[in-house]
N, C-alpha and C positions, 0 to 999 in steps of 0.2 A: 312545612308542607306548603306548596303553592299550587294555584290553579292556573291553567293556561286556557284562555277563551279561544275557541276555534270557531270563528264566525263566518257564515256562508250566506251569500245573497241570493237574489231571485233565480229561480229555476233549478237550483242545485238540489232541491228536494226530489227532483226527477232523475238524479244520477242512477245509473244502472239501466234505465230505459231510454233516456234522452241521448240521442246521437252517440251510441257506444263506440263508434269509430273515432270520435273526437275525445270523449270523456271516459271511455272504458266501461267495463261491465259492473264495477263495484258500486254499491249504494252508500249512503251516509252511515248506515250501521256498520258496514264493512270498514269504512274509513275510521270510524270511532274505535272499533276493535283494534285496528292496526296501530293507531296512535296510542291507545291505552297500553298495548303490549310494548311499544317503544319508549314510553314515558319513563324517565328515571325514577328511582324510588322517591316517594314523597311528592310527586307531581301528579295532579289530577287533571284529566282532560274534560273540559266542559264544551262539547260540540253542539252548536245551535245553527239553525237555518231559518231564514224568513224571506218572504217575498215583499216585505213591508220596509221601506226605507226608514221610517220613524222608529220602528222597533229595533232595527240594526243600530241606529244612532244611539238609542237608549242603552243598548248592550255595551256600546263603546264607552259611554259615560260611566256605566257600572264598572268597567275595567279600570278606568282612571280612578274612580272613587275607592276601589278595592285594591289597587296596586297590582292588577293582573296583567301579564304580558298577553299580547293578542296575535293570533294568526288569522288573517282576514282574506277571504276570497270574496271580493265585492261583486263578482259576476258582472252583470250588465251595468251596475252602478259605477263600475270602474271608469267608464268613459265619459260620464257627465254629471255625477252627483257631487256638486260643490258642498252641499250640506254634509254629506258623508266625509268628504275631504277635510272639512273644518273640524269635524268631530275626531277624525283619525289623528289630526295634528295635535290634539290634546293629549293623546297617548304618548307620542314621542316627546312632547314638551314637558310631560310629567316624568321623563326619564325612564319610561317603560319601553321595552321593545315592541314594535309592531311590524310584522312581516306580511307583506302582500303576497299572496300565492295565486297561481292559476294552474289548473290541471293541464290545459293545452298551452301552446306558445302563442299568445295573442299577435305577435309580430309576424307569424307565419300564416295568419288568417286574413279576413277581410280588413280593408284599410281602416274602417271606422274603429276597429279593435286595437289599433296601434297606439292610441293615446290613452294614458291613464292619468286621471286627476289625483289619484291616490299616491302614486309612486314618489312624488316629490316630498311627501311628508312621512313616508314609511322609513323604517330603519333599513329595510332591504326588500328586495323583490326576488321571488323564485317562481319560475314558470316553465312549463313544457315537459315536466317529468311525471305526469299523472299524479297518483296519490303520493308518490315519492316527493313531490313538491312540498306537501304538508310535513312529511317526515323530516326533510331537510330544514324546514322552518322550525319544527319542534326542537331539533338539535340547536339551531341558532338561538332561539329564545331561552332555552334552559341553560345554555352556556353563558348568555348575557346576564342572567340573574344570579 
């Protein structure tokens, strides 16, 4: 049995009510239920959200120490958090899959969203497919393991 950490950054705790035209109407509970239903036998989904950069980094360390693959939606931290980038690099350097996901397509939005400091250390990036971005990432990390 393996655990997949599904880590979500700032403001994603407001899914369902925050800009539903951009992020959809589902909330994190809906996302967790969807991923749990999609998870292969023996795979546990551990979905977490924080607005705190240090807490998110701590969870990434936990993934490395426990050997867990990571699905990461860094949210606003995507664009500027070098501390998060350095922690994320530890996952891929440990031979674990780390897939960066985004609900919307950052490249179709404001210019400042076009840059990700995380993408260069991620195993892969999936964006623009709503909650299906996470579903595709789950397929990728469970096939990699």
